[in-house]
C-alpha positions as a Markdown table, in Angstrom:
| # | Residue | x | y | z |
|---|---|---|---|---|
| 1 | Unk | -7.3 | 176.9 | -37.0 |
| 2 | Unk | -8.9 | 180.0 | -38.5 |
| 3 | Unk | -11.8 | 181.6 | -36.5 |
| 4 | Unk | -14.3 | 181.1 | -39.3 |
| 5 | Unk | -14.3 | 177.3 | -38.7 |
| 6 | Unk | -15.9 | 177.9 | -35.3 |
| 7 | Unk | -19.0 | 179.5 | -36.9 |
| 8 | Unk | -22.0 | 177.2 | -37.0 |
| 9 | Unk | -25.0 | 177.5 | -39.3 |
| 10 | Unk | -28.4 | 176.7 | -37.7 |
| 11 | Unk | -30.6 | 174.1 | -39.4 |
| 12 | Unk | -33.4 | 176.6 | -39.6 |
| 13 | Unk | -32.5 | 180.3 | -39.9 |
| 14 | Unk | -35.9 | 181.3 | -38.6 |
| 15 | Unk | -34.9 | 179.7 | -35.3 |
| 16 | Unk | -31.7 | 181.7 | -35.0 |
| 17 | Unk | -32.8 | 183.5 | -31.8 |
| 18 | Unk | -31.7 | 184.1 | -28.3 |
| 19 | Unk | -28.5 | 182.5 | -26.9 |
| 20 | Unk | -27.6 | 180.8 | -30.2 |
| 21 | Unk | -27.7 | 184.1 | -32.1 |
| 22 | Unk | -25.6 | 185.8 | -29.5 |
| 23 | Unk | -22.8 | 183.2 | -29.2 |
| 24 | Unk | -22.7 | 181.8 | -32.8 |
| 25 | Unk | -22.8 | 184.5 | -35.5 |
| 26 | Unk | -24.3 | 183.1 | -38.8 |
| 27 | Unk | -22.2 | 183.3 | -41.9 |
| 28 | Unk | -23.8 | 182.0 | -45.1 |
| 29 | Unk | -22.1 | 178.9 | -46.7 |
| 30 | Unk | -21.9 | 180.6 | -50.1 |
| 31 | Unk | -19.4 | 183.1 | -48.7 |
| 32 | Unk | -16.7 | 180.4 | -48.4 |
| 33 | Unk | -15.6 | 177.6 | -50.7 |
| 34 | Unk | -13.5 | 174.7 | -49.5 |
| 35 | Unk | -10.5 | 173.7 | -51.7 |
| 36 | Unk | -10.7 | 170.0 | -52.4 |
| 37 | Unk | -6.9 | 169.7 | -52.4 |
| 38 | Unk | -5.5 | 171.8 | -49.5 |
| 39 | Unk | -8.9 | 171.8 | -47.6 |
| 40 | Unk | -8.6 | 175.5 | -46.9 |
| 41 | Unk | -11.7 | 177.7 | -46.9 |
| 42 | Unk | -11.5 | 180.5 | -49.4 |
| 43 | Unk | -13.6 | 183.6 | -49.5 |
| 44 | Unk | -15.8 | 183.3 | -52.6 |
| 45 | Unk | -15.0 | 186.8 | -53.8 |
| 46 | Unk | -11.2 | 186.2 | -53.5 |
| 47 | Unk | -11.6 | 182.9 | -55.5 |
| 48 | Unk | -13.5 | 184.7 | -58.3 |
| 49 | Unk | -11.0 | 187.6 | -58.4 |
| 50 | Unk | -8.2 | 184.9 | -58.8 |
| 51 | Unk | -10.0 | 183.3 | -61.8 |
| 52 | Unk | -11.2 | 180.4 | -59.7 |
| 53 | Unk | -7.7 | 179.3 | -58.7 |
| 54 | Unk | -7.1 | 178.5 | -55.0 |
| 55 | Unk | -5.2 | 181.3 | -53.4 |
| 56 | Unk | -3.5 | 178.8 | -51.0 |
| 57 | Unk | -2.3 | 175.9 | -53.2 |
| 58 | Unk | -3.0 | 177.0 | -56.8 |
| 59 | Unk | -5.7 | 174.3 | -57.5 |
| 60 | Unk | -7.6 | 175.2 | -60.6 |
| 61 | Unk | -11.4 | 174.9 | -60.0 |
| 62 | Unk | -13.5 | 174.0 | -63.1 |
| 63 | Unk | -15.0 | 176.8 | -65.1 |
| 64 | Unk | -18.2 | 176.8 | -67.1 |
| 65 | Unk | -17.9 | 177.4 | -70.8 |
| 66 | Unk | -19.1 | 181.0 | -70.5 |
| 67 | Unk | -16.6 | 181.7 | -67.7 |
| 68 | Unk | -13.8 | 180.3 | -69.8 |
| 69 | Unk | -14.8 | 182.5 | -72.8 |
| 70 | Unk | -15.0 | 185.6 | -70.6 |
| 71 | Unk | -11.5 | 185.0 | -69.3 |
| 72 | Unk | -10.0 | 184.2 | -72.7 |
| 73 | Unk | -11.4 | 186.5 | -75.3 |
| 74 | Unk | -11.4 | 190.3 | -75.6 |
| 75 | Unk | -14.4 | 192.0 | -74.2 |
| 76 | Unk | -17.5 | 192.0 | -76.5 |
| 77 | Unk | -15.5 | 190.2 | -79.3 |
| 78 | Unk | -17.2 | 186.8 | -79.0 |
| 79 | Unk | -19.8 | 186.0 | -81.7 |
| 80 | Unk | -21.4 | 182.7 | -81.0 |
| 81 | Unk | -22.0 | 180.2 | -83.8 |
| 82 | Unk | -24.7 | 177.5 | -84.1 |
| 83 | Unk | -26.1 | 178.4 | -80.7 |
| 84 | Unk | -29.5 | 176.8 | -81.4 |
| 85 | Unk | -28.3 | 173.3 | -82.2 |
| 86 | Unk | -29.6 | 170.7 | -79.8 |
| 87 | Unk | -29.3 | 167.0 | -79.4 |
| 88 | Unk | -32.2 | 164.6 | -79.9 |
| 89 | Unk | -32.8 | 161.0 | -79.0 |
| 90 | Unk | -31.8 | 159.5 | -82.3 |
| 91 | Unk | -31.6 | 155.9 | -81.2 |
| 92 | Unk | -34.4 | 155.9 | -78.6 |
| 93 | Unk | -32.2 | 155.5 | -75.6 |
| 94 | Unk | -34.3 | 155.2 | -72.4 |
| 95 | Unk | -34.7 | 158.5 | -70.5 |
| 96 | Unk | -32.3 | 160.4 | -72.7 |
| 97 | Unk | -34.7 | 163.2 | -73.3 |
| 98 | Unk | -35.0 | 163.7 | -69.5 |
| 99 | Unk | -31.2 | 163.7 | -69.2 |
| 100 | Unk | -30.9 | 166.4 | -71.9 |
| 101 | Unk | -33.5 | 168.6 | -70.2 |
| 102 | Unk | -31.7 | 168.3 | -66.9 |
| 103 | Unk | -28.3 | 169.1 | -68.6 |
| 104 | Unk | -29.8 | 172.2 | -70.2 |
| 105 | Unk | -31.2 | 173.4 | -66.9 |
| 106 | Unk | -28.0 | 172.7 | -64.8 |
| 107 | Unk | -25.6 | 174.2 | -67.4 |
| 108 | Unk | -27.8 | 176.9 | -69.0 |
| 109 | Unk | -26.5 | 175.7 | -72.4 |
| 110 | Unk | -28.1 | 173.7 | -75.3 |
| 111 | Unk | -25.0 | 171.5 | -75.7 |
| 112 | Unk | -21.7 | 170.4 | -74.2 |
| 113 | Unk | -19.7 | 172.9 | -76.4 |
| 114 | Unk | -20.0 | 176.5 | -77.4 |
| 115 | Unk | -18.2 | 177.8 | -80.5 |
| 116 | Unk | -17.7 | 181.2 | -82.1 |
| 117 | Unk | -15.3 | 183.8 | -83.5 |
| 118 | Unk | -13.4 | 186.2 | -81.3 |
| 119 | Unk | -10.3 | 188.2 | -80.8 |
| 120 | Unk | -7.6 | 187.3 | -78.2 |
| 121 | Unk | -5.5 | 190.4 | -77.4 |
| 122 | Unk | -6.5 | 191.7 | -80.8 |
| 123 | Unk | -5.7 | 188.5 | -82.7 |
| 124 | Unk | -8.6 | 186.9 | -84.6 |
| 125 | Unk | -9.5 | 183.3 | -83.9 |
| 126 | Unk | -12.2 | 180.7 | -83.8 |
| 127 | Unk | -12.8 | 179.3 | -80.3 |
| 128 | Unk | -14.6 | 176.1 | -79.1 |
| 129 | Unk | -15.1 | 175.6 | -75.4 |
| 130 | Unk | -16.4 | 172.4 | -73.9 |
| 131 | Unk | -18.6 | 172.5 | -70.8 |
| 132 | Unk | -18.3 | 170.0 | -67.9 |
| 133 | Unk | -21.7 | 171.1 | -66.6 |
| 134 | Unk | -23.5 | 169.6 | -69.6 |
| 135 | Unk | -23.4 | 165.8 | -69.1 |
| 136 | Unk | -19.7 | 166.1 | -68.1 |
| 137 | Unk | -18.7 | 167.5 | -71.5 |
| 138 | Unk | -19.7 | 164.3 | -73.3 |
| 139 | Unk | -19.3 | 164.2 | -77.0 |
| 140 | Unk | -22.6 | 163.6 | -78.9 |
| 141 | Unk | -23.5 | 164.2 | -82.5 |
| 142 | Unk | -24.2 | 167.9 | -82.0 |
| 143 | Unk | -21.0 | 168.4 | -80.1 |
| 144 | Unk | -19.1 | 166.9 | -83.0 |
| 145 | Unk | -21.1 | 168.8 | -85.6 |
| 146 | Unk | -20.5 | 172.2 | -83.9 |
| 147 | Unk | -16.7 | 171.5 | -83.6 |
| 148 | Unk | -16.6 | 170.4 | -87.2 |
| 149 | Unk | -18.4 | 173.5 | -88.4 |
| 150 | Unk | -16.1 | 175.7 | -86.4 |
| 151 | Unk | -13.0 | 174.1 | -88.1 |
| 152 | Unk | -14.7 | 174.4 | -91.6 |
| 153 | Unk | -15.4 | 178.1 | -91.0 |
| 154 | Unk | -11.8 | 178.6 | -89.8 |
| 155 | Unk | -10.4 | 176.9 | -92.8 |
| 156 | Unk | -12.6 | 178.9 | -95.2 |
| 157 | Unk | -11.6 | 182.2 | -93.6 |
| 158 | Unk | -8.0 | 181.2 | -92.8 |
| 159 | Unk | -8.2 | 181.6 | -89.0 |
| 160 | Unk | -6.5 | 179.8 | -86.2 |
| 161 | Unk | -8.6 | 177.5 | -83.9 |
| 162 | Unk | -8.4 | 177.3 | -80.1 |
| 163 | Unk | -10.3 | 174.4 | -78.4 |
| 164 | Unk | -10.6 | 174.1 | -74.7 |
| 165 | Unk | -11.4 | 170.5 | -73.9 |
| 166 | Unk | -13.1 | 169.0 | -70.9 |
| 167 | Unk | -14.9 | 165.7 | -71.3 |
| 168 | Unk | -15.8 | 162.3 | -69.9 |
| 169 | Unk | -15.7 | 160.9 | -73.5 |
| 170 | Unk | -18.2 | 159.8 | -76.1 |
| 171 | Unk | -21.9 | 160.0 | -75.1 |
| 172 | Unk | -23.2 | 156.4 | -74.7 |
| 173 | Unk | -26.8 | 157.6 | -75.1 |
| 174 | Unk | -26.0 | 158.1 | -78.8 |
| 175 | Unk | -24.2 | 154.9 | -79.4 |
| 176 | Unk | -22.1 | 154.5 | -82.6 |
| 177 | Unk | -23.3 | 158.0 | -83.8 |
| 178 | Unk | -21.3 | 159.5 | -80.9 |
| 179 | Unk | -18.2 | 157.5 | -81.7 |
| 180 | Unk | -18.4 | 158.6 | -85.4 |
| 181 | Unk | -17.7 | 162.1 | -84.2 |
| 182 | Unk | -14.1 | 161.1 | -83.5 |
| 183 | Unk | -13.4 | 160.5 | -87.2 |
| 184 | Unk | -15.6 | 163.5 | -88.3 |
| 185 | Unk | -13.9 | 166.1 | -86.2 |
| 186 | Unk | -10.4 | 164.6 | -87.0 |
| 187 | Unk | -11.2 | 165.0 | -90.7 |
| 188 | Unk | -12.0 | 168.7 | -90.2 |
| 189 | Unk | -8.8 | 169.1 | -88.2 |
| 190 | Unk | -6.8 | 167.5 | -91.1 |
| 191 | Unk | -8.3 | 169.9 | -93.7 |
| 192 | Unk | -7.5 | 172.8 | -91.5 |
| 193 | Unk | -4.0 | 171.6 | -91.0 |
| 194 | Unk | -3.5 | 171.0 | -94.8 |
| 195 | Unk | -4.4 | 174.6 | -95.3 |
| 196 | Unk | -1.4 | 175.6 | -93.2 |
| 197 | Unk | -3.4 | 177.0 | -90.3 |
| 198 | Unk | -2.8 | 176.9 | -86.6 |
| 199 | Unk | -4.7 | 174.7 | -84.2 |
| 200 | Unk | -4.1 | 175.0 | -80.4 |
| 201 | Unk | -5.7 | 172.7 | -77.9 |
| 202 | Unk | -6.0 | 173.6 | -74.2 |
| 203 | Unk | -6.7 | 170.5 | -72.1 |
| 204 | Unk | -8.5 | 171.1 | -68.8 |
| 205 | Unk | -9.6 | 168.8 | -66.0 |
| 206 | Unk | -10.7 | 166.1 | -67.0 |
| 207 | Unk | -10.1 | 165.4 | -70.7 |
| 208 | Unk | -10.7 | 161.7 | -71.3 |
| 209 | Unk | -12.2 | 159.0 | -73.6 |
| 210 | Unk | -13.0 | 159.6 | -77.2 |
| 211 | Unk | -12.3 | 163.3 | -77.0 |
| 212 | Unk | -8.7 | 162.6 | -76.0 |
| 213 | Unk | -8.5 | 159.9 | -78.7 |
| 214 | Unk | -9.5 | 162.5 | -81.4 |
| 215 | Unk | -9.4 | 166.3 | -81.6 |
| 216 | Unk | -8.0 | 167.0 | -78.1 |
| 217 | Unk | -4.6 | 165.5 | -78.9 |
| 218 | Unk | -4.4 | 166.6 | -82.6 |
| 219 | Unk | -3.4 | 170.3 | -82.0 |
| 220 | Unk | -0.3 | 171.7 | -83.5 |
| 221 | Unk | 0.4 | 173.0 | -80.0 |
| 222 | Unk | -1.1 | 171.2 | -77.0 |
| 223 | Unk | -1.4 | 173.2 | -73.7 |
| 224 | Unk | -2.9 | 172.2 | -70.4 |
| 225 | Unk | -3.9 | 173.7 | -67.1 |
| 226 | Unk | -2.0 | 172.5 | -64.0 |
| 227 | Unk | -2.9 | 169.1 | -62.6 |
| 228 | Unk | -5.5 | 168.4 | -65.2 |
| 229 | Unk | -6.4 | 164.7 | -65.6 |
| 230 | Unk | -5.8 | 163.6 | -69.2 |
| 231 | Unk | -6.2 | 160.2 | -70.6 |
| 232 | Unk | -8.3 | 157.7 | -72.5 |
| 233 | Unk | -9.3 | 155.0 | -69.9 |
| 234 | Unk | -9.3 | 155.8 | -66.2 |
| 235 | Unk | -6.3 | 154.8 | -64.0 |
| 236 | Unk | -8.3 | 152.0 | -62.2 |
| 237 | Unk | -9.3 | 150.4 | -65.5 |
| 238 | Unk | -5.7 | 150.5 | -66.7 |
| 239 | Unk | -4.4 | 149.0 | -63.5 |
| 240 | Unk | -6.9 | 146.2 | -63.7 |
| 241 | Unk | -6.0 | 145.5 | -67.4 |
| 242 | Unk | -2.2 | 145.5 | -67.1 |
| 243 | Unk | -2.2 | 144.2 | -63.5 |
| 244 | Unk | 0.4 | 146.8 | -62.5 |
| 245 | Unk | 0.5 | 149.7 | -60.1 |
| 246 | Unk | 0.6 | 153.0 | -62.0 |
| 247 | Unk | 3.2 | 155.7 | -61.3 |
| 248 | Unk | 2.3 | 158.6 | -59.0 |
| 249 | Unk | 0.4 | 161.4 | -60.7 |
| 250 | Unk | -0.2 | 159.1 | -63.7 |
| 251 | Unk | -2.3 | 161.0 | -66.4 |
| 252 | Unk | -1.7 | 164.4 | -64.8 |
| 253 | Unk | -0.7 | 167.2 | -67.1 |
| 254 | Unk | 2.7 | 167.4 | -65.5 |
| 255 | Unk | 3.3 | 163.6 | -66.1 |
| 256 | Unk | 2.3 | 164.0 | -69.7 |
| 257 | Unk | 4.5 | 167.0 | -70.1 |
| 258 | Unk | 7.5 | 165.0 | -68.8 |
| 259 | Unk | 6.7 | 162.2 | -71.3 |
| 260 | Unk | 6.4 | 164.6 | -74.2 |
| 261 | Unk | 2.6 | 164.2 | -74.8 |
| 262 | Unk | 1.9 | 167.9 | -74.3 |
| 263 | Unk | 3.9 | 171.0 | -75.0 |
| 264 | Unk | 3.4 | 173.2 | -71.9 |
| 265 | Unk | 1.4 | 173.5 | -68.7 |
| 266 | Unk | 0.1 | 177.1 | -68.4 |
| 267 | Unk | -1.4 | 178.8 | -65.4 |
| 268 | Unk | -4.9 | 180.1 | -66.0 |
| 269 | Unk | -3.8 | 183.7 | -65.4 |
| 270 | Unk | -1.3 | 183.4 | -68.2 |
| 271 | Unk | -3.4 | 181.5 | -70.7 |
| 272 | Unk | -4.8 | 184.5 | -72.7 |
| 273 | Unk | -1.5 | 186.1 | -73.2 |
| 274 | Unk | 0.1 | 182.8 | -74.1 |
| 275 | Unk | -2.5 | 182.0 | -76.8 |
| 276 | Unk | -2.1 | 185.5 | -78.2 |
| 277 | Unk | 1.6 | 185.2 | -78.4 |
| 278 | Unk | 1.4 | 181.8 | -80.2 |
| 279 | Unk | -1.1 | 183.2 | -82.7 |
| 280 | Unk | 1.3 | 186.1 | -83.5 |
| 281 | Unk | 4.3 | 183.8 | -83.9 |
| 282 | Unk | 2.3 | 181.7 | -86.4 |
| 283 | Unk | 1.3 | 184.8 | -88.3 |
| 284 | Unk | 4.9 | 186.0 | -88.5 |
| 285 | Unk | 5.9 | 182.6 | -89.8 |
| 286 | Unk | 3.2 | 182.7 | -92.5 |
| 287 | Unk | 4.3 | 186.2 | -93.6 |
| 288 | Unk | 8.0 | 185.0 | -93.9 |
| 289 | Unk | 9.1 | 186.5 | -90.6 |
| 290 | Unk | 10.3 | 184.8 | -87.5 |
| 291 | Unk | 9.8 | 181.0 | -87.5 |
| 292 | Unk | 8.1 | 179.1 | -84.7 |
């Protein structure tokens, strides 16, 4: 077992004196992060340098929306759209205002998705990135509106759209108004498609519920990060409904790839170059060059 597992942290750092200090060097917890899959402790700096992918087993830790944008788009190319849009308690759901305040504080964002224009390896695109830190990426009316506006802008300006999804589904605090976003976003996707434009979705862990049942699975090309959980209802709910044991790794990205639901599983380090290549291929096809 590695030596760092023998280091102990005192309950009170101010009491770290005498024999304890001599025999048990103190290492701050934030220097190490434990991988939830392989259980190895990873140096925080190494994890960040590896795009928050476990250096031992390849587990992809979740990223915030801003971290995802930073890894995906060209430096200083991201121009955010509709940044000031915020959800309100339209149906008077108890304590919803408090939940929204807490979500803004914990995520540093106004909503569960950020959208904007950018370039990816020099290729122009519209990007939308959902954020698990804001109410688990749940889809409310503002989420749907921002994604719809992004597609409308892309259609008007003939640009491809890249959407990174992560979500627990529709936001119950907004009731039927949240569910309406499934049809609303799907309509915007259809108009974008009718214009002959490219839409790529990148499914990250987890992508579930109404987001999966709408724009997440409507891409012309559907990519995913390794081992991402993708589905509508959770495995336990499905097992209780059909009264059958589900296959191993059911609803994992690799399982869905094998069944033909997604097109490719892409490592995080390769995602930017893969997206750029797909955009270029579509441009060549539009110009009468190489077909996809």
